[in-house]
N, C-alpha and C positions, 0 to 999 in steps of 0.2 A: 651122569649116572652116579648114583649114590653107592659107596662101598662101605660096608660095615665089617669091622674086624674086632672080634672079642679077644681080650688078652688071654693068652694061654695060662697065665697064673691063676685065673679064677676057676675054681672048682666048687660050686655051691653045694653044700650038704643038702641031702634030700629033706631034712627036717627043718631047714632054715625058713623062717617066716619072712614075708615081704617086708622090706625096710619102710620106715616112716618117711625118710627124706632121701631125695635123689639130688646129689650135688653135681651141678653141671658146670664144667670148665671148657670153654671154647678158646682155641689158641691158633695163632698163625706166626710161625717163625720166632717164637720166644721160649725156647726149650728150657733155658736155665731158670727163667722166672717161673715157668710152670712147675718145675721140680720143687722150687721153694714153696709154692702154694700147696702142692701135694704133701710136702713135709709138715706144713702147719695143720693140714686136715688129718694127718696120721696121729697127731698128738691130741686129738679131741678127747674130752672126758666122756662124751656120749658113747655108749656101747657100740661096737662096730656093727653088730647085727641091726642097729637102728637106722643105718644109712649106707648108701652106696655112692660111689664117685664115678661119674661118666665124663671122660675126656674126649673131646671132638677136635680132631685136627682138620683145619679148613684149608688144606692144600700146602702145608709147610714143606720147605725144602731143606730143613736143618736136622732131619732125623728125629723129630719130636716123638713120634710113637715108639720108636725103638728105644729111645732113652727112657721113656715112661715104663716100658716093659722091664727094662733092666733094673730100674729103681724099685718098682713094685716087687719084683722077684727077689731082690737082694735081702729083704727082710724075712723071706720064707725059710722055715726050718722044719724038717721032717718031724711028725708027731705032734705038732701044735694043735691045740683045741680050736674048734670052729669059732668060739667067741673071741679068740685072739687073732682071727683073720679079718682083714678089711677087704672090701670088694671094689675093684676098679675095672671099669669097662673102657676099652680103647676103641674109638670109632673114627672113621675118616669120611669127610663130606667134601667132594670135589667142587661142588657148585659154590662159588664165592659168595660170601655174605653171612653176617652174624646170625640173621634170622634163619637161614637154611641150616646152619650148624646147630642152632638150638632146636629146631624142629627134628633134626636127626636124633639128637639126644633124647628128646621127649618121646620119640617112638620106642626107644629102648628102655625108658625109665619104668621101674616097677614100684616106686614109692608113691605115697599120697601127696607129697609136697615137693615141688621143684625149687631148689635153691640155686640161684645164678650168681656166680662169682667171676670177677675178672681174673685173668691168669697172672696179673702182677699184684695180687693181694696176698696178705698173710692173715689167716684167721686166728683169733684169740682161742686158746684151748677150751674155753667154756662157750664158744660161739654157738655151736649146734645145740648144745644142751639148753641154753637160754632161749634160743630161737624156738625150739620145740615147746618149751614151757610157755612162751608167749601165745602160741596157738592154742594150747590146752586150756589156758586160764582166761583168754579173752574171747575165744570163739571166732578168731579172725579168719578171713579167707586169703589174706595176703599180709606179709610182715616184712618190713624193711629194717635193717640194722644200722647201727652207728658206724660211720667210716671216718677213721682217723688218718692222718698223713704221716708218712715216714720220709723225712728229708734226707736225701742222699747228696745234697750240696747245700751251701748256705742259702738261707731265704733272702731274696733281694729286698732292698729297702722300699721299693715301689709296690711290692706285692701286699696289698691291703687285705683285710679279712673278707671284704666284699667279693674278692676274686677267688677265694679258696675253693668254692664249689666247682670251678673249672678244672681243678685238680682232683676232684672226686670227694672232697670233704662233705660230710652230711651229718649234722647233729642239731636238728631243729628244736628238740625239746629235751628237758632234763629227766623226764619220767615217761613211762609208757603212755602213749597217746594215740587215739584214733585220728587218722588224717582226714581233713576236710576235702571237699571236691577239688579245690584249686591246688592241692598239694600232691606231689608225686615222689616216688622213691628215687634214690640214687641208682644209676645204672651199674655202679660198681658192685653193689651187694643188695639183693632183694630176693624174696621168695614168694611163691604163689601156689595155692592149692591147684593140683593138675585138673581137677574137675572144673574149677572156676576158669582156669586158663583155656580149657577146651570149649567151654560155653561161649566165650567172647571171641574165639577165633585165633588164638595164639598170637604170634608176632607178625608184623607187616613187613615183608621183604622190601616193599617200596620205600619204607622209612628207615630201613636197617643200615647199619654201617657195613660198607663193602669196599672193595678195592676201587680207587679213584673217586669214591664218594663217602668221605668220613662223616656221614650224618650221625646225629646224636640225640634223636628225639623219639626213638621207637619205644623206650620205656615210658616216657610221658604219654604217648598214644595208648599204650596198654593200660596204664593206670586210669586214664580218662575213660576208657571203655569199661573197666572194672567198676569205677564209680557209677557210671550211667546204668550198669546192669544191677546195681544195688548191693554189690559186695562190700564187705568191711575191710578197710586197709588200715593197718596199725603200724606204729613205729616203736621199736624196742631198743632203748639205748644200751642195754646190757649185752646185746648181741653185737660184738665189736669185730671189725676187720680193719686192717691197716693197709692203706694204699700207698705204694711206692711213688716217690716223686724224684725222678732222676734229674740230673743237671740239664738235660736237653729240654725239659719242660719248664725250666725256670728262665727261659728267654722271652723277651718281648714278642718275638715273632710267633711263638707258640700260642700266646694268648690272643694275638691278633687273628691267627688262623682259626682258633676255636670260636671266636666271636663271628668271624665271617661264615663259617659253616653252620653256626647256630642260626644265623639269619636265613641261610638257604634252607635249612631243615624246617624252620617255622613255615616258610612258604610252601614247601612240599607237603607238610601236614595239613595246611589249609586246603590245598588242592585235593588231597586224598579224602578229606571230610566231604568236600563237594561231590566227588565222584561216588563215594559210598552212599550219599543221600540222593543220588540220581540227578544232580545238577550238572550243567555243562558250562564251560567257560568259552565265551565268544572272544574274538579279537578285540571288540570294543570294550568289554568288561576288563580284560587283562590290561589294555592300554590305559584305561581310566585308573586302574590300581597302581600303575607305574608312576603317574604324575606326583602323588603324595610322597612316594619314596624319593623321587628326584629332588623335591623341595627339602625333605628332611636331610638328605645327604649334602645338599648345597649349604644348608644352614650349619651343619656340623663342620664341614670342610672350610667354608669361607668366613664364618662368623664366630661360632662357639669356641673352637680350638684356638684360633688366633687370639681371642680375648683372654682365654685362660693363660696363655703364655705371656701376654702383655701384663696381666695382673699378677704374675708371679705365683700362681697357684701351685699347690704341692704336686709332686711327681705322680703320686697315685691317682690324684684327681684328673690330671692330664691323660694318664693311661686309661682310665675309665672312659674318657671322652673319645680317645682313639679307638677303643674297642666298640663303643657305640657307633662310630663311623664305619668300622669294618662290618658290624652286624647289619647296618643299613645298606651298605654296599652288597652284602649277601642277599638281602631282600630284593634289591633292584636287579642284581645279576640273574637271580632265578626267575623273576617275572619277565625280564627281557628274553630269557631262553624260552619261556612259555609262548611268547609271540612268534618264535621261530619253530618251536618243536614241542609237541606234547610229551611229557615225561614217560619213559618206558615203565610199564607195570606188568609184572609177571603174573600176578594173581588176578588182575582185572583186564582181560583182553578187550581191546578197542575194536569194535566191529561196525562197519558201514553196511546196513541192511538195505539192499535195493529191491524194491517190490513194485508191483503194478498198482494203479490207482483204484482198481475195482475192489469192492467189498470182499475181503478174503478172511474168513474166520480162522483158517489154519495159520496164516501169516500173523494175525493178531495174537493167537495163542503162543506161537513160537517166540515172538518178541517179548511177551510177558514172561515166558519161561526163562529166557536168557537174562532178562532183567533181575529175576528172582535168584539167578545163579551168579550175581555180581559181575555180569558182563556189561561193559560200557557200550551200549548199543544205540547207534544213531540211525534212524530210518529215513530213507528218501524214496521218492516216487520216480523211477526211471531216470535217475540223475546221480552223478558222482561229483560232488563239490571239489574243486581244486584245492580250496583251503584245507579241507579235511585230509586230502592226500598228502599235502605238503607237511602238515603238522604230525602226521603219523608215518612218515617215511622211516626207513631203517636208520637207527641211531647207534653209533659205536658197534656196528656189526650185529645188533639185536633187532630182529624184525618186530614191528610194533603194531601194525594195523592189518585188518582183514576186510576185504570187500566181499560181501556175501550176497549173491543173486538168488532170489527165491522166485520160482516159476518164471524163468526168463522168457519163455515163449509168449507169455501174456503181456510183456512190456509194450505199451502203445507208442512206438517210435516212428517218427518220420525219417526220411532219408538223411536230413541234416542232423537230426538227433542221433542217428545211428553212427554217423561219422564222428560226431563229438564224443560219443561213448567209447568208440574204439581208440580214439586219441588219448582219452584219459585212462583207459585201461593200459595202453602202452606206457604212459607215464607211471602208472601204479607199478608195473613190472620193473621199470627202470629204477624206481625208488625203493624197491625191495618189499612191497606190500604183498600179502598172500591173497589168493583169490579162491573162493569157495562157491560152488553152484549146487542148488538143490533141484534135482530132477523129479518133479511130481507127475510128469506126463501132462497131457492136454489134448483137446480135440484136434489141434493142428498136426498131431502125429498120425491122425487117422485119415487124412485127405491129402490129395496131391494138387489142390487148387493153387492158383497164383497167389491168392491172399495168404495162404499158410506157408508158402515157400520161404518168404523172408523170415517168418517166425521160426521155422525149423532151422534155417541157416544160422540165425542168431544164436539159437540154443546150441547147435553143434559147435560153432566157433567158441562159445564160452566154455563148453566142455573141454575143448582141445587145449585151452590156456589155463584151466583151473588146476590148482594144486590138489584139490579134493572135490569129488563129485558125490554128493549125498543122494542115495536112492533107496527105496523100499522094495527090494526084490531079493529072492534067493537064487536067481539065475542071471547074474550080471553079465556072464559071458555071452548069453543070447541077446540081451538087451544092448550090449556094447561090444560089437564084434572086434573093434580095434583093441588089440592086446595092450598097447601102451595106456590107453584110456581106462581099460578094465582094471589095471593095476592101481589106478588112482581112485577107484570107486569104493566108498564106504557104505555098507548096507546098514541102515538104521530102520527098524520096524516103525511104521507110521503109528502115531498115538491115536487114541480114540476121542470121542466127543460126548460120552455119557455124562450128564450133569451140566454140560455147557449150555445146551439149548433147553427150552421148556419141555416138560413131560409131554408125551403124545396125548392127543385128545382121545377120549373113549371112542371105540369103533363106530357105534351107532351115531354118535354126535358128529363124527367126521364124515360119515356117509351122508348124513342129512345135509350138512353144510355144502358138500360137493354135489349134491343132487343125484347120488347113486340110488338105484332102486332098493327097496326094503329086502327083496329076496336075493340081493347080490351075493355071489359066492366068493371064491378066492379072488383077491385083488392084487394085480401087479402094478408096480410103479416104475416109470422110467423118467429120469431127469434129463430132458431134451437138451438143455444148454451145455451139457458135457459130451454131446454126440453130434455127428455130422448128419446131413440130410439122408445120405445113403444108408447109414446105420439105422436110422429111425424107420425108413421104408422097409429095410430088412426085417425089423422087429414086427411092424404092422402086418406085413405079408405072412410072416411065420405064425403070428398069433391067429390070423384069419384061417390059414390052412389047418392049424391044429384044432380049431373049432369045427371046421368042415369035416375033418377025419375023425372026429369024436375023441381026440386025445385030451381035449379040454371040454369041460361042461359048458352048456349054453349060457349059464348065468355067470361065467367067469368074466371079470372086468379088467380092463387095462387103462391106467391113467398115464397120460403123457403130459407132463407139466413143463412149460417153457417152449422155446422154439429152437430149431437146429442152429448150432453154433456158427455154421458156415453159410446159412441161408435162412433169414428170419421168416420169410413168407414162401412156403413151398406148396404149390398147388397140388402136387401129387399126395403129399401128406394130408392136406385138407380133404382131398377126395377119398382117400382110404379111410379117414376117420368118419367122414359123412356116411359111407356105405356100411359101417359096422356100428350098430347101436350100443355095443358093449365097450367101445373105445371112447374115452373122454379126453379131448384135447383141451388143455388149459393153457392158452397162448399168452402166458405171462411169466417173467423170470421167477425162479424159486427164491424168494427172499427169506431171510432168517426167521421172521415172524411166522411164515407159512409152513416151516418144516414140521412142527408138531401136528399140523392139520393133515398133511399128505402122508406122513409116516404113520399117523394114527389110523388112517383109512386103509393103508396097504398091508399086505401080508408078506410080500417079497419085492425086492428091488431087482430089476433086470438091467444088465449092462450089455447092449447089443453090438459089441465090437466085431469087426471083420478081421481077416487074417493078416493084420499088420503087426509085426513083432513089437513095435514100440507103442502100440495103442493102449489106452486104458488109464484110469486114475484110481489108485487104491483108496484115496481119500473118500470118494463117493461110497465105496463099499463099507468102509469103516464107520461112516455116518449111519448107514442103515443097521449095521451090526450093533452099534451103540444103543439103538432103539429096540434091539431084540428081534430084528427082521431078518429073514433069510435072503440069500443072494443067489442070483443066476448070473454067472460070469464066464467069459471065454477062457480057454486054457492058453493063456499068454504069460510071458515072463513076469509081468507086474502082479499077477494073481496067483500063479502056481506056488503052492506052499505057504501063502500069506493069509489064507482064509481058513477058518476052522471047518473041518469036514462035516461036522454035525449041523452046520448052518449054511452050507453052500453046495451048489451043484455046478460043476464046470462042464462046458460043452466045447465041441470042436468048432472054431470060428469059420472054418471053410465049408461047413455043412449046415444048411437051413434045417434039415431034418434033426440034426443033433440039438439045435436050439429048441425045436418043438418038443423033443423028448425031455430036455432039461426043464422046460416050463411045466411039463407034466410031473416029473420026479420031485420038483421042489415042493409040491403040494403034500407029499408024503412025509416031509421032514417035520419032526416035532421038536422044535428047538426051544430049549429053556436055558437061559444064561446062568451058568454056575458061578460060584464065588470067585474063582480064579479069572474067568472071563470078565466078570463085572469089574474087577480091579484093573485088568488089562485095558478095558475100554473107558475107564474113568478118566475124564479130561484132566482133572487137577493132578492126579498121580502120574498118568502116562506122559503128559507134556512136561512135568517137572523132571521125570527120568530122562526124557528125550533131551531137554535142555542141559541136564547134567552131563550126559554123554557127549553132546555137542561141544560143551565148554572144554572138556578134556581134549577133544580133537583140536579145538582152537589153540590151546596151550601147547600141545605137541607140535602143531604146525608152526607156531611162533618160535619154538625152541629148535626147530629143524635148521641145520646149517645150510 
C-alpha cells in the first residue's frame, strides 16, 4: 500500500503558478547524503517558484523523512515573501524498487519536466537554470546533464578513465549535442518532459534497481523507448552535478560486482523486449543462448586473463579483462536462471489460458484483449504443460503465474485426461500458482443426463479450488449458494460483439435465402446448440399453443438453427417442426459466417430455458443485442438485471403460459440502440475495457499474500 505524506512546512500561496521543474529524489537509508543534496538544491539560482522538490522515502529505517522535515523547516521565518520559499514534498513508498518510488513522485508532480537526481549528488548552483535554458533553446523532450566526480578517497592507480562511467561519470561532448539512438543518459542525473514520459509508459519495475537485485539498466531502457517514439534527447554540458565517490566504491570488488550485475541486467532487458513484442522463450532457445556465453566465459577465464598476466600487461588492462569475465558470468547466470525459472514481472502478468478446442469467438476476443493489455498470455487446449508450471512457480515469496480456465464445462476430457488435469492442478497449488475460472454457463447446466454429469462436476470442482471465479451476474448469491464460493466471485459484465461480425443482411434478402414466405410476419430465432432437447421441445410446443390461442399471428415465424446440444437427432423435435409450417428447422451448427444471415432475418432471439437456477448463457443474448435484436429470456440469475428493459422481455421459466405471453409482448417493443448502448456493445471498446479490468484483478491476485 502506498502512503503519501506531504510536508507540513509547505503552504502554497493561492496565486502560485505551477512550477516548470519537478526535482525527484528517491532515497533509502542515506539520510545525511540526501540532506547534502537538498542543500545544493536550495542554493539554485533559478527562482524557487520555477521548481519543486519531491523526496520519496522507499522504506528507510534511519528517520529520513523526519530529518528532511526538520531541515526544510529550519530555514522558515515568519513574514517571508512567497518568492523566498522553496517547496519540498515528502512522500513515502513502501513497495521496494526505484521504479515504484519514481512513479509515486510522478503522481504528485505538478511541473512540466521531471528532473531525476541520485540522493548522493550535489547540484551546481546554476544546474536548474541551465537545464531549463537547454529545453527552451533546443526544443528538447529530454535533457541529460554533465556528471563530474567528487573523490572522497585517493583514486587507485588501476582505475582508468574507461571505468569512470561505472562511478557515474558522464561527459560525452564538450558542447550541447543531440544524442543519437545508441546513446543514453547517465542514471545519476537526467530529465524528461512528463508528457513524453507518460506516452512511453514511465519506468519498468522489472528492470529497476530494487532490494536483492541491483539492476542498472532502467534508464537505458527508457531512453531507448524515447528514441523509438521519436522524441529528441539532448546533452547539456553546462548543467552540472557532482557525484560522490566514497572509499567503498574504490575497491576492486565494487567494480567486479557492477560488471556482474551489468551482465544480468542486459539479459533481463533482452527478455523484457521479447515479452513486450509478444515473443516467448522456449527451453531450447534459452539453452542455445547459454552455449555461446559458456564459450566466452571459458575463453576469458582459461586463456585471455592468464595470457595478460604472463605478458605483464598493465594492471588496468587486467582489471578490464576481469570485469569482462564478471559481466560474461552475469550473462550466463541469468540465462541459467531462465532455464529454471521465468523472471517475476509485476507489470506483465503471466497467464496460462486453458480453453476448449471448439471455435469460440468470445475466447478469441478475450485473448486478444489480454494481449493488448500487456498480459503475457499462453493459450492451451484442455492441457496444463508441466514446463509452464515449473517456470512460473512462486519465486522468493512472489506469486508469478495464473492458470485461467475459460468455459471449463466445454473441455473435452477423457477419464485419463481428467486425472492428469487434477494432478497438475494439485502441483500448481503446491507451487503457489493462482487459479481463475470464468463461468459463462452452458447447456450442461440445463440437463441432468449422464453425459453432462462429468462436465458439471469438473466445473464445480474448479470453482471450489479457484482463487477467483469470474461471472456475469447481479445475483451471485442465487447462482452460487455456497457462501465461501460466493465471496470469491467477481462480477464482470459480459462485453458485446457489435462490429466483430459482419453487418446483418437486409431483411428481405435474408428471408429469401432462408426460404421464408414473402408475407412472413414477426420472426423469432432460437440457436439450438446452446439448448437441450427438452428446452427446444418446450419452445416448439409453447409457440404452437400461442398460435392456436391467437396470441401470435398466423404468419409469425420461428427459426431453430442447429441441433440440441445433448441430442443431435431428436425425432420429437423433427415431428413438431414437420407439423407446423411456420417453424423452420435448420439442422446445421451456427457458424460465424452464417450469423449475419440468421440475425438479419430475425426480429427477436428466444432463450427457452427451464427453471434451473444455473441455466443460461448471457453471451448469446449479448450477440443478439449487438445486432439490435430484442430478447425473450427467462427470469434466472444469469439474465436478471443484465439485459436492457427496453430490449428484453423476461418470463417465468416454470410456466409455459408465461413464455407464450413473453413471445407476444416482445412484438410490441420498439427497440432502437442509443449511443450509450452502441458503445456498450461495441466489441473493440467493451472487450478492451473487460481486459483492462481483468488485468487489474490478475495483478491484485499475484500481489495477494
